N, C-alpha and C positions, 0 to 999 in steps of 0.2 A: 015775321022776321026770323024767329027761332027755327021754324021749319025749313026755311030757305037755307039758313046757315048750316043746319044739320045735314041737309041733302048735298050741300056743296063740299063737305069734307072728303067724300070719296073721290071727287074730281081732282083734288090737288095732291092726293097721295102718290100717284106715279111720278110726277115731276120731282117730288122730294127724294125718292129713292135713287134716281139716276145720277145726281151729282155724287152721292155716297159711293157708288160703284166706280166712278171715274177717279175719285180720290184714292181708293184702294189700289187701283192699277198704277196710278202715278207713283204711289209710295213704293210699290213693288219694284218699279224700274229704278228707283233711287237706292235700292238696298245694296247694290254693288257699284263701287266706283271703278269705272272702266280703266282709268289711268293707273290707279293703284293695282288693279288686277294685272295689267300689262307689266308693270314694274316687278310685281311678285313673280310672274312667269319668267321674266328676264333673269331674276336672281336664281330661280330654280334651274334654268337651263345652263347658266354660266357656272354654277356649282358643279354640274355634271361634266362639262367639257368646254374648252375654248370654242368660240363661234365667231364667224364673220358676220357682217351686216346682212349679206345675202342669205346666209344660213338662218340667222335670226328671223328674217322676214318670211322665210319658208315656214318656220315654226309658228309665227304669228298668223299666217294664212291658214295653217292646218288646225289651229285651235278653234273649237266651235264657238267660243264666247268672244273671240276677236275677229277672225275671219278676213283680215285684210293686212297689208303691209304698212309700215310706218317709215317716215323719212329718216335719213342719216342724222339730221339734227335732233329728231325726237329720240332716237336711240341714245345719242350723246347726252340728252337731257335726263333720260332714265338712268344712265350710268352715273351721272353726277349726283343724282338723288341717292343711289345706293352708296356712293362714296361718302356722302354726307351722313349716312347711317352707320358708317364704320367699315365698309367693304374696301378692300384694296384690289383694284382692277387695272390691269395693264391694257393700254390702248393699242389699237392695231398698228403693226409695223412689219417691215420685211422679216424681222427677227422671229416673229411668231405667226408668220403666214397671214398677216393682216387680219388677225382675230382679236376680239376682246377676250381677255384671259383673267379669270378670277384667281387672285393670289391668296386671299384670306377673307374671312367674313366673321362677324360676331354672333351668328345665329346658330352655331352648332354646339356639340357636346365638348366638354373639356376632357382630354385624355392625359392621365398622369403617366410618368415614366413606367411605373409598375404595370399599368393597364396596357401600355404600348408594348411592353416586353411580353405580356401574356398573349397579345395578338401575334407576335413573332413566334412564340413557342407553339401556339395553335397551328400556325401556318407550317412550321417545320414538322410537326407531327402529322398533319394532314397530307403533306407531300409524300410521306412514306406509305400511306394507305389509299389515297384517292387516285382515280383515273385523271387523265388530262382534262376531260370535259368537266369533271367535278371540281378540279382545281381552278379552272377558268371561272366557274360560278363563284367559288370561294374568294378568289382574287378580286373579282368584281365587287363582292360584298365588302372586302377589306378596303378597297379603294374608295367606296362610297362612305364607309365609316370615317376614313381620314378626311375626305372632302367635306363632310358635314361637321367636322370637328373644328376647334378653334385654334389649331396649329397655325403658326405664322406662314409657313411655306408647305402647302399640302404635297406638292410634287417631291420636295426634298424628303418629306416624311414617308411617302410611298417608296422612294428609292432606298431609304434606310430600312424599311420593312422588308423589302426584297433582298437587300444586301446581307441581312442577318440569316438568310437561309440559302440553300443551293439553288433555289427556284429563280426563274426569270419571268419578267412581266411580258407575257405573250399576247397581250391585247392587240398590239399593233402588228403582229405577225400572223394573224388569222388568215390573211390572203395567201401567204406562203404555204400554210398548212393545207388550205383548200386546193391550191394549185397542185401540190405534191400528191394529194389523195386522188385528184383527177388523173394525173400522169401515171400513178401506180396502177390504177384500174386499166388505163390504156396501154400499159407496158411500154412507156415512152422513154427513149434514151435522152439524156440531158447533157448539156455543156454547163458546168457549174463553176461559179466564182466563189471561193470559200476562204475564210480567214482561219488559218491553222494556228494554234498557240505556239507551235514549234517552228513552222516554216513561213508564217506570215500569210499574205494573200497568194493564193494559188488557183489554177484553173485545171479542170480535168473532166473526162467523160464519166457519167454516173448513171446507172440503171437502178432507179428506186424500187424497193420491194414493199416497204411498210413504214408507217409513221407510228412511233410508240413513245410512251411517257414513262420515265423512271426517276423517282426521287427528286421531283421538281424540275426536271429537264425534259424537253421534247426532242427526240431524235428522229432522223430518217435513216433506215437501214437499206443498203443496196450494194451493188457491185461496182468496183473500180478496176480498170484493166491492169493497173500496176500492182494490185494487192491480190494475193492468192485466196484470201478469205473475205467474208462480208465486211463492209465498213459501215460505221455509224457516225453520222454527222449531226452536230447540234444545229437546230433550226435557226437560232439567233445569230449564227456565224455565216449563214448563207447570204451572200450579197446579190447574186444574180443567178437565174436559172433559165436556160434557153433550150427548147426542144430541138433536136437535131436528128438527121437520118444517116445512119451508118449501119447498113444491113449486116455486114460481116461481123462487126464488133458487137452489135446487138445480139446476134445469134450466139456468139461465144460467151458473153456475159449471162445470157439466159440459161445456158446449159450448166453453168457452174453450181447451181443450187443442188444438183444431184451428186456433186463430188464431196461426199461426207466420209469421215473416217470413224471407225468404231473405237470407242474408249472404254476400257474395262478397269474398274477400280475395286480394291478391297478396303473396306473400312472396319475399324474396331470401335465399339462403344462400350460404356460401362453399364448401361441399362437397355433392356430389350425395348424395341419400338422407339428408341430415341431418335433415330434417323427417319425423316419423312420425305426424303428427296431434296434435290437442290433447287427445285422450282424454276428451272431455266427453260426458255423456249426459243423460238426462231430468232427473236430479237436479240438473244444472247449467243447466237451461233449454235444452239443446241436444238436438234430436230426430233430426237426421241430420247426418252429416259425411262429406265425400268430398274428395279432393284429387288433382291430377295435375300433372306437371312442365310448365312452360311456358318458352319461349325468353326469355332475358334477356341475350343477348350471348355471345361466345365464352368469356369467363372468369367468368361468373356463372351461378348456378343459381337457378331459381325454381319456385314452385308457385302454382297457383290453388286456393283452398280454398273449397268451397261448404258452407254449413250451413243447416239449418232451425232457427230460434231463436225462443224466446218471451221469454227474459230474457237480455240480453247482459252481465250483471254478471260471471259467471265467465269468459266468453269474453274480456272486456276484461282481466281479471287475467292469464289465461294468455297472451294476446297480448303484454302488456307484459313478462311474465316470460320470454318465449321468447328474447329477445336478438336477434331477427331484424328486419331492415328490412321494413316492411310498408306496405300501402296498402289502405284500405277503399274498395272499389269501390261497393258498395251495401249497405244503404240509406243515404239521405242523413242520416237522424237519427243513425245509429250513426257515420257518417263525421264529423258535426259534434261528437258527443260525444268521439270520440277526438282530434279536433283541439283541442278545449278542454282536454282532459286534458293533452295534450302541451305546449300553451302554458303551462299552469299549472306543469308540471314544469320547463320551460325557464326560467321566471321565477326559480327558486331559484338558477340558475347565473349570473345577470346581475350584473355589478359596477357600481359607480357610474359608471365611465368608459365603459360599454357603451352606445352610442347605438342599437343595434338594438332594434326594437320586437317582434321575433320573428315578424312577419307576412311571408308570402311565398307 
């Protein structure tokens, strides 16, 4: 009997191992609660942006661990679960384009007023140094920080963040920028609807030449028939852009870029090599710039600056901001404009007892 029992032991070993393997697989399948995972993904997606039921179901289908849509009632059940956990979620309505909208949630970081102010200062500094593409990345990061914070109203916080700088939230205007870049490459004449800060809504023909970024604002530079020099339009003020065909007008505007004037300036500085150029380019109506030292006596340094200019608005601003003594040699029109500007500025400093008329 002992020998029989001993020989029988190997016969029962394989059946003993099989259930153990099934138990391990079954345990692995239970490691993730599929409902909890879908609720977590819903939270993650709504934190990033408002979404309709259709958009949510596209994301559910694209997720490799979900791979299928859910019913409207199921989405509503998940939303109510998140509300029970402290989320404030606005339900779909015509007001929000029939999307679920995350207003606030308790799962993010707490931003103090000092920390928020630091974010604003970082953004203001960056817009002086970054390109438009770099600012888009930074703005996206700042929006995400705010979205994952515990502020009551994330959108209000984002609006406040942008309002404290000259910058504008261009996330929703990327299609405008892409269209303009396409039309610039094609040299396409446009019929523009634009909101001017002085004239209100206006319409005009416009031949775009370049999109550029300066101090938090994206501009498109181009030609307008009614303006002798190039015009710069702010992207966020563009309401509509329609390609049009006007061969004669297009040809006229196309030729204008060659119509530049030479500007010669003499500058005086207190230290040699203090002046390094104005740093202006075509986006500022300046197509060439060169400068060289000139004699101004034994204790003074000077430069002669030559520029090819179509529009001297930006040059005028840089010249006044340079803090240097200057003289416009040519052209006479620019010389007279600078003279009038300086006379107007001088008038602010006159007192009642000052008999000087400022001319000389």
